[in-house]
N, C-alpha and C positions, 0 to 999 in steps of 0.2 A: 546453304551444302550442306549442310547436318541439321535442318529444320525438320520438325517429327519425327527424329531417328530415335528419340529415348519414350516417346510413345507408345503405349503401349495397345496393340488392336484388337477387336475384337477375335475372339478363336477357337474354330468351329472343331467339332468333335474328330473332323478329318487332320485338322491343322494339327490335334494332340496325339493323336496315332500317328504319324507323320512322324512330330516331337519324340514319343514313345521310344518310336524303329531308329532314329536318331539314338538315343541316347544307348541301346539297345547294338548299334553301331560301333558308339564309340567303345565299350564296354567289352566288345569283341577285338577291336583294335588294337586296346592298351593290353587285351594279354597275350595279345602278338608282337605288342613291342620288348614286351618280359623278356624277349629271346634276343632282340637285337640289342644286346650289351656290348661293350665294352670297359672288361675288369668289373669293380662292384660299384663305380660310382656315374660312369659313363652309361646313359639309357636316351636313346633317340626310340622318340613318339611318335608314333603316327598319327595316334586318335585324334588329332587336333584337327584333322582333315571333317572329319561325318559333324563336329563342334561350328566350325567353320560355316560348312554350308548351311545348320540350323539358324546361327547367326546370321549369317546372308538373307535365307529366305521368312524370315520370321524378329530380326532385331536381336536388340541389344539381351534386352529383360530373357527372352527366348535361350538365344547363344549362351549365360549362364545360368541357365537352368538346365540345360543341358549338361554342358559341362561338370558342373556339380553335383546333379544326379548319378551322371556316369561314375565322377571319379567312388564315389557312396558304393553305389551297387557295385565295380570295381572292388572298392577296398571288403565290402561286405562276401562277396565272390569268392576272393584270393587274398586274405587278409595275410601282411608283409610283415605286418607290425603293426601296435599302438593306431587305433585311429586318432589322426591330430586334424583338428577342423580348419587351422591354418590352410593345408593344402589345397583341403573339399573350396575353402574361400577365393584360394589363386586361382584354382580352377574356372570357378563361379567370373574372375575380373580377367583371364585371358578369354573367356567365353563373348561376356562381357564387352569386353574391345572390338573381338571382330566383327559386334554388330554394328558399334560405333560408327567405324570406318568403313566397313564394310557394307554396310545395308541403307541403299541409299534411291534415289528415285531414279528410273529409265534415261533420263537425261545423262545424268553424270556415270553413269554404268558404260555407258556410249562413247563416253571419252577416254581413252585410253591413258593415256598423260595421268588423268585425276587418280584412273582407277589403281595405277602404280604407286601415285605419291602414299594414296590411302593405304595399300596393304606396305609400304616400305613402314611408315606411321607406325600401324596397328603393330607387325611385328617387331620393331624397335623400340614402344613402350612392354613390350608381353617379352623381348629381350632382360628388361631392367626389372620388370615382376619376377622370373623367373632366374637371374640372377641374385634378387632377395629372394626367393624362397631355395637356391644354392647354399647363400650364406645360412642363414635358419635350420637349412637339415643339416647342412656342414658341424655345424656351430653344437645343435640337439646332440647329434649322434655320436663326432669325433671329437668333442668337447675340445682339451688344448689343442689336439693337433686338427683343428679345422681348417688352416690356410692352405697345409698342402691337400686338404678335399675340394677344397673353394676353388682353387688353382687347378686343382685335374677335370673339373668341372664348365670351366670356362671355355675349352675348344669345341664339347660335344653338344653345348646354348649357344655358339658361333655358330656349328656344322644344321641347327636343325633351324634356325633363324634364317638361315639362306636357304635349306630348302622349304622351308614355309612358302619363302617371297616367292621361288620359280613355281611351288606347286599349285599356291593363289594365284597367279598372273595366270597359270595355266587353266586352270579350275572356274576363276571370273564369266569367261564370253559361255561356258559349258553351264552353269549357274544360271548365268540369264535367258538363253534358253529353255533350260528345264523350269522355270518361276515361270515365262509365256506360257509354257503348255499345261504347268501343272494348275496356276491359278486364275487361266482364262475364263473361269463357269463364274470369277466372282464381278467379273468386268459388266 
């Protein structure tokens, strides 16, 4: 099922342009998510959609690169504090996880049960990574009061995990059709 997932295929100029467009879309969605807040610590980020699209179309390394580049560009355009490379690395891991679990052969993508299991596993792993990021963020910025900040972020992280599952399951058939249309010329 995961055979060849980590293999980096040759990217054309068209692929690189499409990936650059996904980075730009991710930056835009990240800026939009600045307005989707509840309090200071709970932020609902919708930029995962374009990272997921890139990872599902091009694989885990491309998905991770799109996530990391978008994080850096977002910080460069609108710095909200010091640049923290750990957060960029976590964005790479999130994009990489999308690719590992959702970049598969066409026969795997046709089976809804396998796709649903892959989506849930991907989001569970990302949930763990995001909880670790929340812990690190709360500890770094809150000092001794980090338990309150950490606990306050768990509901938003859980809601985002459910949103990711629903959105990806809805988008997966669309991505499959889009992939057939866009990459038809490669066959």
